[in-house]
C-alpha distance (Angstrom), angle and dihedral (degrees) to the residues before:
residue distance angle dihedral
M1 . . .
R2 3.77 . .
Q3 3.80 114.8 .
A4 3.80 88.5 -135.5
E5 3.79 88.7 68.7
R6 3.77 91.6 66.5
R7 3.81 109.8 93.0
P8 3.82 107.9 165.3
R9 3.76 116.0 -167.6
S10 3.75 127.4 -147.8
A11 3.78 117.0 -100.9
D12 3.79 93.8 -110.3
D13 3.80 97.6 51.2
E14 3.80 113.0 119.2
V15 3.78 122.4 -162.6
V16 3.81 128.5 -170.8
Y17 3.79 113.2 -139.8
E18 3.79 128.8 -168.5
V19 3.82 109.8 -156.0
K20 3.79 119.3 -153.6
T21 3.78 137.1 173.1
M22 3.78 126.3 -155.7
A23 3.77 127.9 -144.8
F24 3.77 117.1 -135.2
S25 3.79 97.3 -113.7
K26 3.78 141.9 123.2
S27 3.79 91.3 -100.4
S28 3.82 91.1 57.7
Y29 3.82 98.8 37.3
R30 3.78 108.5 35.6
V31 3.81 98.8 160.6
R32 3.79 134.9 17.6
A33 3.81 93.4 -99.4
H34 3.77 130.4 11.3
N35 3.78 116.9 -115.2
G36 3.78 122.8 -114.5
G37 3.79 93.2 47.5
R38 3.82 93.7 -78.2
S39 3.78 126.9 125.2
W40 3.77 119.5 -126.8
A41 3.80 88.2 -107.4
D42 3.83 89.1 57.1
H43 3.79 89.3 46.5
R44 3.83 91.0 54.0
A45 3.80 90.3 46.1
R46 3.78 91.8 55.3
L47 3.80 90.2 50.2
A48 3.83 90.5 49.1
V49 3.80 91.6 54.5
R50 3.80 90.6 48.6
E51 3.82 91.4 48.2
R52 3.80 92.2 52.2
A53 3.82 91.7 48.3
D54 3.82 90.3 49.8
Q55 3.83 90.6 50.2
A56 3.80 91.0 50.8
A57 3.81 89.8 50.7
K58 3.81 91.4 50.9
L59 3.80 91.3 50.7
D60 3.79 91.1 49.7
E61 3.78 90.6 48.8
G62 3.79 95.2 45.5
L63 3.81 112.0 25.0
F64 3.81 96.2 28.0
R65 3.77 99.9 32.6
G66 3.79 110.4 163.6
A67 3.79 95.5 17.3
P68 3.82 107.9 137.0
D69 3.79 98.1 -145.6
R70 3.86 101.6 47.0
P71 3.84 94.1 -126.0
M72 3.83 99.4 -154.4
A73 3.80 96.9 42.8
S74 3.81 91.2 43.0
A75 3.81 91.3 50.8
L76 3.78 91.3 53.2
E77 3.79 92.9 44.3
G78 3.80 89.6 50.3
K79 3.81 88.5 59.4
G80 3.78 92.1 48.4
G81 3.78 93.6 -98.3
V82 3.78 129.0 -77.8
R83 3.79 121.5 -49.7
A84 3.78 118.7 -158.4
L85 3.79 126.0 -138.8
V86 3.79 112.6 -163.0
V87 3.80 131.8 -172.1
G88 3.79 108.6 -163.8
G89 3.78 130.6 -144.2
C90 3.80 90.6 -96.3
C91 3.81 91.2 47.9
E92 3.80 91.5 -101.4
L93 3.82 121.0 145.4
N94 3.77 130.7 -136.1
T95 3.80 122.0 -117.5
T96 3.82 95.3 -97.4
A97 3.81 90.7 53.5
H98 3.82 90.2 52.4
E99 3.81 90.0 49.2
L100 3.80 90.7 51.4
L101 3.81 90.8 52.6
V102 3.80 88.8 51.9
D103 3.81 90.1 50.9
I104 3.80 92.5 49.6
G105 3.80 93.6 44.9
S106 3.79 91.2 47.1
E107 3.78 92.8 53.0
I108 3.80 92.1 47.8
G109 3.80 91.3 45.8
A110 3.81 92.8 50.2
Y111 3.80 90.5 50.5
N112 3.80 92.7 47.7
A113 3.79 91.7 47.5
A114 3.80 91.3 52.6
E115 3.81 90.8 48.2
S116 3.81 97.4 45.1
G117 3.79 101.7 31.4
E118 3.80 90.3 -129.4
S119 3.79 125.8 137.5
L120 3.81 112.5 -61.4
A121 3.79 93.5 -144.4
E122 3.80 93.0 49.1
C123 3.80 93.6 47.3
I124 3.79 91.8 49.0
A125 3.81 92.7 48.7
L126 3.81 91.7 47.7
D127 3.78 95.7 47.8
I128 3.81 93.6 45.4
H129 3.81 87.2 54.4
R130 3.80 91.2 47.8
V131 3.79 93.6 50.3
R132 3.80 92.0 48.2
Q133 3.80 91.7 47.5
R134 3.81 93.5 48.1
L135 3.78 92.6 50.7
A136 3.79 93.6 45.5
V137 3.80 91.4 52.0
Q138 3.81 91.8 49.2
I139 3.82 93.6 46.8
W140 3.79 93.3 50.6
R141 3.83 91.2 44.9
D142 3.80 91.0 53.3
Y143 3.80 90.0 45.0
Q144 3.81 91.7 53.5
D145 3.80 92.8 45.3
H146 3.78 90.8 51.8
L147 3.80 92.9 45.2
T148 3.80 92.9 49.4
A149 3.78 91.3 48.0
R150 3.81 91.0 53.1
I151 3.82 98.7 44.7
R152 3.80 94.9 83.6
F153 3.79 90.2 56.7
A154 3.82 93.7 54.3
D155 3.82 115.4 107.9
P156 3.83 96.2 -19.6
D157 3.81 122.3 -168.3
E158 3.80 122.0 -132.2
D159 3.80 93.8 -86.0
D160 3.80 91.6 50.4
K161 3.81 91.2 48.4
R162 3.77 91.0 51.6
R163 3.80 91.6 47.7
H164 3.80 91.8 49.0
E165 3.81 90.6 50.8
E166 3.79 91.3 50.3
E167 3.81 91.7 48.0
A168 3.80 90.8 48.6
Q169 3.82 90.3 51.6
V170 3.80 91.9 49.7
D171 3.81 90.5 48.6
A172 3.81 91.0 50.4
E173 3.81 91.8 50.0
E174 3.82 91.5 48.9
Q175 3.81 91.0 49.3
E176 3.81 90.8 49.7
L177 3.80 91.0 49.7
A178 3.81 91.7 48.4
A179 3.80 90.0 50.3
R180 3.81 91.1 51.3
R181 3.79 91.6 49.5
L182 3.79 90.9 49.2
F183 3.81 90.7 50.0
N184 3.79 92.4 48.0
E185 3.80 92.1 48.2
A186 3.79 92.2 50.0
Y187 3.81 91.6 46.8
L188 3.80 93.9 49.8
Q189 3.80 92.4 46.4
R190 3.79 89.9 51.2
M191 3.80 90.4 49.8
G192 3.80 90.3 49.2
R193 3.80 93.3 -119.4
S194 3.78 128.4 131.6
L195 3.77 122.2 -114.8
A196 3.77 111.2 -92.5
F197 3.77 144.7 177.3
G198 3.78 105.0 -3.3
L199 3.79 98.1 -41.6
G200 3.81 95.0 106.3
């Protein structure tokens, strides 16, 4: 691992991240490769940063109209702006996400090298690899879980549609009942009374 990839930050540095995911669809991936040398994940990240800056400007113009220091925009600028972390539809990461993994792995590697007395460069390279591997495994696991959960909703026949509607109605009723129980429990606790007779 190149030493130049290690960029340790001071303990008091604070960074604002905007996390986005991309669906694998024509609207997200319009051509085989994005122009300008950027991946589609990097393209989405740049849009996310712009969207957050635009939202801050709207808040300053509306909620803080007349304030001389633009509170929202100034707060973001004071943190160095927003950085976007993007997981793409093929589980790829944008450049900033890769840089963050290098930062995390470098910090872990430096700590482990100091504890073990082993080579700093080797510990950093090993821990960067471990962090990348751990995240890749988790991303693909989540991807597969989500895909498996959605398969039964793909191209349903009339019986499947009816069953899905019935299941959705049952889920909604259970959620409503749970919400009522939570409200009753909170009310009784506030009144200093014990739960009684089906209200809890």
